[in-house]
N, C-alpha and C positions, 0 to 999 in steps of 0.2 A: 727895764724891761727887755726881755731877751728876744733876739731877733733869730730868723731861720732862712736858711737856703734851701731851694727845693728843685726838684725836677722830675720828668715822668717821661717813658718812653714805652712804646709797645711795639711788638712785632708778630707777623703771623706765624713764624716757626718755618719750618721747612717741609711739613706734610699738609699743611691746611691751607686751603683755596681762599677761605674768608676767615676775616679776624672778628672773632665774637668777642673779644674784651674792649674794654673802655675804661677811660681814667679820665679825672678831671683834675686841675690845680686852681684853686682860688687864686686871681692874681694877687690879692693883698695878703696871701699865705694865712686866711684864716681856717681853711678845711680843704681837705683831700679826700679823694674818691677812687676805688679801683672795683670794677665789675667784670666778673667772668661769666658770658652767657652760655646758654646750653638750649640746645633744641631745634631739631631741623637745620637746613642749610642757611636760611636767614633768620631763623626765629631768635638764636641766641644773640645776634649781633642785633637784633632790634630790642631784646630783652635789656641788655648790658647798657644800649645807649638811651632807652626809655628811663633805666634807675638812675645814670649819672645824671642826666637832665632834670629828673623829679628831685631828686636829693638836692641837688646844687640850687635850683630855683625855692625849693622851700628853706634852706639853710638861710640862703642870702636875704630873702624876703622876711624874716623872722629872727635874724639875728640879733638885732637889738631890742627884742621884746624882753618881757619879764619873764618869760617861759625858761624853767631851768633846763639846763644843758642836756642831760638824759631825756627830758620829755620831747625836747627840741629834735635829739636824733631820732629817737622812736617814731614820730610823727612823720619826720622826712623819710624813714624805711617805709611806714604806712602808705605814704602818698606813692611812693616809687612802686610798691605790691599794687596798689590800686589801679597805678597806671598801666601795669603789664596785663592786670585783670581785663581792664577795659579792651585793649588792643587784643587779646585772646579772643573777646567777644565779637569785636568787630572782624577778626581775621581768623575764622576757626582752624584755618591750615597751620598757625602757630601757637595751637591751643596747648601744647605740651613745653613751650617755653618758659625759661627761669633765668635767673642769675644769683650770683654771689654778689655781694657787696662787703667791703671793709672801708669805713670811714673815719678820719682823724680830725678833730677841730680843736681849735685852739680859741678858747673863750672864757671871759672871766677869770682870767689867772688861774685856771684849770682845765688841762686838755682832758679830752674825752674821746673814747673811740668807740664806734658801733660795728658790730661784724654778724654776717649771717653766710653760711656756706664754708667752702674751703678755701678761698683766698686768706692771704695771711698777713698779719702784722709782727713784725720783729722790732726788736729794740737792741743796737750795739752800744754797750757802756764799758768802758774801761776794758776793751779789747775782747768783750763776753757778748756771745749773741744770744738772745733770749727769744724765743716765739711766745708772743704776747696774746695772741688770739688762740683758740682752741678749735680745730676743724669740727665741723658740723657732720661728720660723716660716719658710717657704719663703723669702719675701721677703728677711728679713733675712739669712739665709744667702746668697744671691744677690747681697745688696748689700755684704756682708762680702768678698766675693772677686771684685768688681766686674764681676758679669755684668749686672746693673743699675744704671741712676743714682739717685740719692737722689728726683728729679723723678719716675721712672718707677715707684719704691715706692711713692710716696703714692696712686698710682691702680690699681696692678696688680692684677686681678682675682684673683689668689692671695695676697693679701697677709694674710688671714685663716687661710691653710691651715696648721695647726701640724703641726710633725714630733715633738712630744711633749707629753703632758697626763698627768694623773692619770687613772686607769680604763682603763688599757692593761696586757695581761699582759706586753708586750714593753718595760716601763718601763726605760729604761736611761741617761737623761740628766737629772741634776738640778744645778744649779747651786747649790753651797754655797760660800759665801766669808765670810771677815771683812769686816766693815763699817767705814770710817773715818768716825767721826762726835766731832764737836767741840762744844764749848757755841756756842749761836747758829744751830748747823744747824739746817735744817727738811727732813724726810723726808716724800715722798708716796709713798704705795703706791696704785695705782688700776687699775681694769679699763679695757679698751680702748675702753669707750665713752666715758669721757673724751679718752682720747688720738687717737682718730679725728675728733674733733669740733673740740678746741680744740688750737692750735698751741703747741710748748714755750715759745715766746716769751710768749705770754700767761700760761700755767700759772706761769712764772719770776715774771712781774709781779703776779699775783695772791699768791702765797705772799710775795713781797718786801713788799707793800705792807700786807697784811691786819694787823689789830692782834692778832686771835684765830686760833686754830685753827679754831673755829666759824665764824668769817666767812671765812676762806679756802675751808673745805669748802663752804659755801653759795653762794659766788661761782663757785667751781669747776663745780659741778654746773649752776648756772644758765646758765652760759657754753656747757656743752655742749647744753644743752637748746635756748639761743637759736640754736645752730649746727645745729640739726636734731633733736637727741635720738635718733637713729636706734637707739640700743642702751641697754642698763641701764647706770647710771652709778655708779660706787662709788669713794670716795676715802677715805682714812686717812692722817689728818697728825700727825706727830710733832715736836714742838719740843723741842730737847735747850737746856738752861740751866745 
């Protein structure tokens, strides 16, 4: 049975007074969550907090059930979405709040991931970094069909426009897939406060060269702040061995 080491770190960055990111590490290493909230001064913080709590509670309660892992993750995200909608109803001033979410679950000998929004999941294998999740943004969709170039995507004014997130009545796209993980792999879950500031090449170098998860997390957050730190920064790192 493969084991794993893991850590998480979040930082408000250099320009934001409120940290709207949240993360959760299951103490037993079964599942991990990163959420990046949006909407008003406190709304995003509330949305990401509701999401991480609801997802973690649902996964913990139903972990040993007969439910298939993809169904389990889908229901956990739906529970989070419902929790945010209920809070919006109770607090109209937070009516526009929402959050991204990326979840990794190691269950029944087959890891899975679930994702909505533009927080990301990466895998480093044999010194090669690969983005596993696909951003739910207008720019990512335009890039995929060839409407814009990679260079244009990096500076496009719509690059933060999400077409899907938690906290919406019309929730219709959640990416939920099996995850290929082998001994020696390093997984990175992160908010866009990291990826907007730090290029993939440097992310890969840090994950490759760091001796521990904690060292890698600290270096990545510091790299994002050194590059400007314009947004909240959250990283969760999982090392399979």
